ZAVODO-76542 format. One record per residue (C-alpha): x, y, z. Coordinates in steps of 0.1 Angstrom, whole numbers, plus 5000, padded with zeros to 4 digits. Layout:
# ZAVODO-76542
XYZ...
This chain:
# ZAVODO-76542
329880349115326380249133325180579115326280399080324480079090321080279096321380449063321580109045318679969068316480269057317680199022316379839024313579879046312279499035315879309046316279219084317779499105320379239120321679089088323079479083325379489111328279429091331679449113333479809118335779769091336380139067335980079032335980298999332480488994330280298968327080448956323980418985321880278962324280008944322079688947323379368940321279348906323479628895327179418891328579178873330678848894332378588882332178238890332877898881330277568870330977248888333077468911334577128932335376968898338676768890339576578856339176248860342276018853340275888823337876098807334775918790333376238777335076598768332776788787334876648819338176798810338677048834339977098865339177328892341477468923339977438955337277668965339177868988342377928961339477998936338178318960341978388970343578388936340978428910338678618924335678398924332478498940329978268923329977868929327777578917327677278938326376948928324676768960323776418964322476198990325075959006324875578999326375559036326675809063324776109070326576419053325776489018328376438992329276658959330776548931329376548892328976188882329175838902332375648896332675808858333476158865333676188909336576398915336176688938338176918958335076848989333576558989331276649019328876939012329777059049333377069036332677319008330377529029333277549055335877649029333577919017332978049054336478039065337578239036334678479045335778499081338978639068337478899041334379049057334179279036333979059002330979158979327978908983329378528973326178348954325877978954323977758927322977438940322077098916320476878938321076528919320176188922320076058883323976058884324475868920323275828953319475768966316575948957315976308971312276288986312676638997315576929004315477019038318776839045320177099022318677379038319377219071323577179063323677549050322277679079324377479103327577629084326377929070323178029094324178389100325578479068322778409049320278629028316978429028314178469006312278549040314978859045314578929005310578949008310279129045306379249046305679219009303278989000305378788971309278778969308878908936306979168943309779318970312179278940310379448918309179728946312279788970314879568951317579388958320079468988322679768986326079638980327279759009324279669034325379289016329079249018330078939040327178749027325778469009322578408988321878048977320377938945318477658935318977478900316377248896313877448883311677128869311076988903310777278925306977338928306676988941309276968961310177288976307777528973304877528996301677688980304177898958305778008990309478019000308678099035311477919060313377859031316877919025317377908982316478088955314777868930315677888894312878048872311977918835310178088808306977908821307478028855308778388845305878588871305578288897305378498930308778318940310478378907313478638911316778438896316878238864320178088845320178188807321878288774321178618763317578638744314278758748313778598780317078708793315979048788312379018801314078858836316579158837313479398832311979228863315079268883316278908886319578808895320678638858323478338858324678188827326877898819329478028793331977798784332877408785335677188773333077148744333777448731336577648714338277928728336978158703333078138712333678088746335278458744332378578721329778428746330978608772331678918759327578868748326478778781328579068797326879318773323779208781323979258818324078898829325178958864327078618868329178468848329678098852332777888837334577578836337777808833338477998862342178118853345278128834347277798844347577478820344477288839342377638847342477748809340977698773343977748751344278078767340378178776339078178812336178418827337378748834336179078837337379408828341179488843340679128863338379248888336479068907333079258904332379508876329379738872326679608851326679768815322779778815321379778851324280018871324080418864326380668868328880678896329080298899332980238905333979918891336979868919335379978948332479658946334379408965336279488996337879169001340979209019340579539029
């Protein structure tokens, strides 16, 4: 097993060696050069969300299972959490809109993170879990002056499980240069780990970055068309199209919000298939399962053969075997 670990270290020289010390558990062979941007996983949008008793807007009419059950029963491997500063107390809160759409399966940010960690403890061979964080102050809670608190709470719960911008950048001059030259970590090297992404592209330069650097930070900010070439830009969220293809060509990890209650099932299925065919890595959805409260007239986010992860049809090469990517429970 130590030999396997050393091989992974050599395959991804920019990745902190200590981060690769995965538990000594056997798993089925996957190509040694299969990297995170070579796969596709399914996720949930507003992953904590519970439909309010009275939905004032159609977009609020969906209910997710608790995070643990999404991981265990639905094969969800990507999440999105809206984080608010508390009006009282010290812990960051998770909800959509104060009073109007505030029902949540985990009201404290730390509780959401702890759910993810506890499941990971029991399934150490899982494929990397990606988490989008949207820092909000326009829909409840005091204004965020900086995002340090978010980084601190993530580190407190998941510090030894994180793949951070520093881990990815290594000795390279910039993060984007590291991803273009060395690529993302291999799927096997990154098992049992978490990558956090910041969905606040309009505020990133002023609030989160330090002179275009992510040194010491936890999250990877979302890039837009105007920031595609920034030295920190390696993830984004977008529909298939020219920007999507440009980001894919630069080895970005790409997410998309597929379906909401405002859409119809046929359109949702069409959007899902287009995103899969385009090579989108992370498919986020308001509907994560086939139970009535978790589906839209039978539609829900799914991959081929109901797998939790698939080979990316655009970026992966021959030799990728989909059912060996996620090793949860093995």
